[in-house]
ZADO-474485 format. One record per residue (C-alpha): z, y, x; residue number from 1. Coordinates in steps of 0.2 Angstrom, whole numbers, padded with zeros to 4 digits. Layout:
! ZADO-474485
atom z: Z, y: Y, x: X, n: NUM
...
//
This chain:
! ZADO-474485
atom z: -0310, y: 0105, x: 1234, n: 1
atom z: -0327, y: 0096, x: 1235, n: 2
atom z: -0340, y: 0101, x: 1248, n: 3
atom z: -0353, y: 0103, x: 1234, n: 4
atom z: -0342, y: 0115, x: 1224, n: 5
atom z: -0338, y: 0125, x: 1240, n: 6
atom z: -0357, y: 0127, x: 1242, n: 7
atom z: -0360, y: 0132, x: 1224, n: 8
atom z: -0345, y: 0145, x: 1226, n: 9
atom z: -0353, y: 0152, x: 1242, n: 10
atom z: -0370, y: 0154, x: 1234, n: 11
atom z: -0363, y: 0162, x: 1218, n: 12
atom z: -0353, y: 0174, x: 1227, n: 13
atom z: -0367, y: 0177, x: 1240, n: 14
atom z: -0354, y: 0173, x: 1254, n: 15
atom z: -0364, y: 0170, x: 1270, n: 16
atom z: -0348, y: 0165, x: 1280, n: 17
atom z: -0343, y: 0152, x: 1267, n: 18
atom z: -0360, y: 0146, x: 1265, n: 19
atom z: -0361, y: 0143, x: 1284, n: 20
atom z: -0344, y: 0135, x: 1284, n: 21
atom z: -0351, y: 0122, x: 1272, n: 22
atom z: -0368, y: 0120, x: 1280, n: 23
atom z: -0370, y: 0111, x: 1296, n: 24
atom z: -0379, y: 0120, x: 1310, n: 25
atom z: -0392, y: 0106, x: 1310, n: 26
atom z: -0394, y: 0106, x: 1292, n: 27
atom z: -0411, y: 0102, x: 1284, n: 28
atom z: -0417, y: 0103, x: 1266, n: 29
atom z: -0431, y: 0091, x: 1262, n: 30
atom z: -0442, y: 0097, x: 1247, n: 31
atom z: -0449, y: 0081, x: 1239, n: 32
atom z: -0462, y: 0092, x: 1230, n: 33
atom z: -0470, y: 0097, x: 1247, n: 34
atom z: -0462, y: 0086, x: 1260, n: 35
atom z: -0457, y: 0103, x: 1268, n: 36
atom z: -0441, y: 0103, x: 1279, n: 37
atom z: -0431, y: 0119, x: 1278, n: 38
atom z: -0417, y: 0124, x: 1290, n: 39
atom z: -0400, y: 0132, x: 1287, n: 40
atom z: -0406, y: 0150, x: 1292, n: 41
atom z: -0421, y: 0150, x: 1281, n: 42
atom z: -0411, y: 0143, x: 1266, n: 43
atom z: -0396, y: 0155, x: 1268, n: 44
atom z: -0408, y: 0170, x: 1269, n: 45
atom z: -0416, y: 0165, x: 1253, n: 46
atom z: -0399, y: 0160, x: 1244, n: 47
atom z: -0391, y: 0177, x: 1249, n: 48
atom z: -0406, y: 0187, x: 1243, n: 49
atom z: -0410, y: 0195, x: 1226, n: 50
atom z: -0424, y: 0182, x: 1225, n: 51
atom z: -0411, y: 0168, x: 1225, n: 52
atom z: -0412, y: 0156, x: 1210, n: 53
atom z: -0399, y: 0155, x: 1197, n: 54
atom z: -0391, y: 0138, x: 1193, n: 55
atom z: -0381, y: 0133, x: 1178, n: 56
atom z: -0374, y: 0118, x: 1170, n: 57
atom z: -0370, y: 0112, x: 1188, n: 58
atom z: -0363, y: 0094, x: 1188, n: 59
atom z: -0357, y: 0084, x: 1203, n: 60
atom z: -0362, y: 0066, x: 1198, n: 61
atom z: -0354, y: 0058, x: 1214, n: 62
atom z: -0346, y: 0064, x: 1230, n: 63
atom z: -0337, y: 0056, x: 1244, n: 64
atom z: -0335, y: 0061, x: 1263, n: 65
atom z: -0353, y: 0054, x: 1267, n: 66
atom z: -0364, y: 0058, x: 1252, n: 67
atom z: -0365, y: 0069, x: 1236, n: 68
atom z: -0376, y: 0069, x: 1221, n: 69
atom z: -0377, y: 0084, x: 1209, n: 70
atom z: -0388, y: 0090, x: 1195, n: 71
atom z: -0392, y: 0108, x: 1190, n: 72
atom z: -0403, y: 0118, x: 1179, n: 73
atom z: -0411, y: 0131, x: 1190, n: 74
atom z: -0420, y: 0148, x: 1185, n: 75
atom z: -0431, y: 0157, x: 1197, n: 76
atom z: -0435, y: 0175, x: 1198, n: 77
atom z: -0452, y: 0173, x: 1190, n: 78
atom z: -0443, y: 0165, x: 1175, n: 79
atom z: -0448, y: 0147, x: 1179, n: 80
atom z: -0435, y: 0134, x: 1176, n: 81
atom z: -0432, y: 0117, x: 1184, n: 82
atom z: -0420, y: 0102, x: 1181, n: 83
atom z: -0414, y: 0098, x: 1199, n: 84
atom z: -0406, y: 0083, x: 1206, n: 85
atom z: -0399, y: 0085, x: 1224, n: 86
atom z: -0393, y: 0071, x: 1236, n: 87
atom z: -0382, y: 0079, x: 1250, n: 88
atom z: -0378, y: 0070, x: 1266, n: 89
atom z: -0361, y: 0075, x: 1272, n: 90
atom z: -0355, y: 0074, x: 1290, n: 91
atom z: -0338, y: 0079, x: 1297, n: 92
atom z: -0335, y: 0088, x: 1280, n: 93
atom z: -0351, y: 0098, x: 1280, n: 94
atom z: -0368, y: 0096, x: 1272, n: 95
atom z: -0381, y: 0091, x: 1285, n: 96
atom z: -0395, y: 0086, x: 1274, n: 97
atom z: -0401, y: 0088, x: 1256, n: 98
atom z: -0415, y: 0081, x: 1247, n: 99
atom z: -0421, y: 0087, x: 1230, n: 100
atom z: -0431, y: 0081, x: 1216, n: 101
atom z: -0436, y: 0093, x: 1202, n: 102
atom z: -0443, y: 0093, x: 1184, n: 103
atom z: -0451, y: 0108, x: 1177, n: 104
atom z: -0443, y: 0114, x: 1161, n: 105
atom z: -0450, y: 0126, x: 1147, n: 106
atom z: -0446, y: 0144, x: 1149, n: 107
//
């Protein structure tokens, strides 16, 4: 199974153990909208909470053992929606970095 699919499954099931199996200890998420860098602990806390965004129409565009590219439509708790493109850097079978670009969508 792909690393990205394992991540999506862990998020959907709110399975912190599976999430941490997929995400490298040194993971960092780069938000292009703000330049902010977010580590694994902060991201896992958000994704395992009731405030976690809901994604749909998830598509893996490309994945190998070094990189993955995916697209999703994401709905946030406040009802706002975004089309999100993510590039994942994969190291030793785990995601060590992700960078996102997002486009606001109508509610």
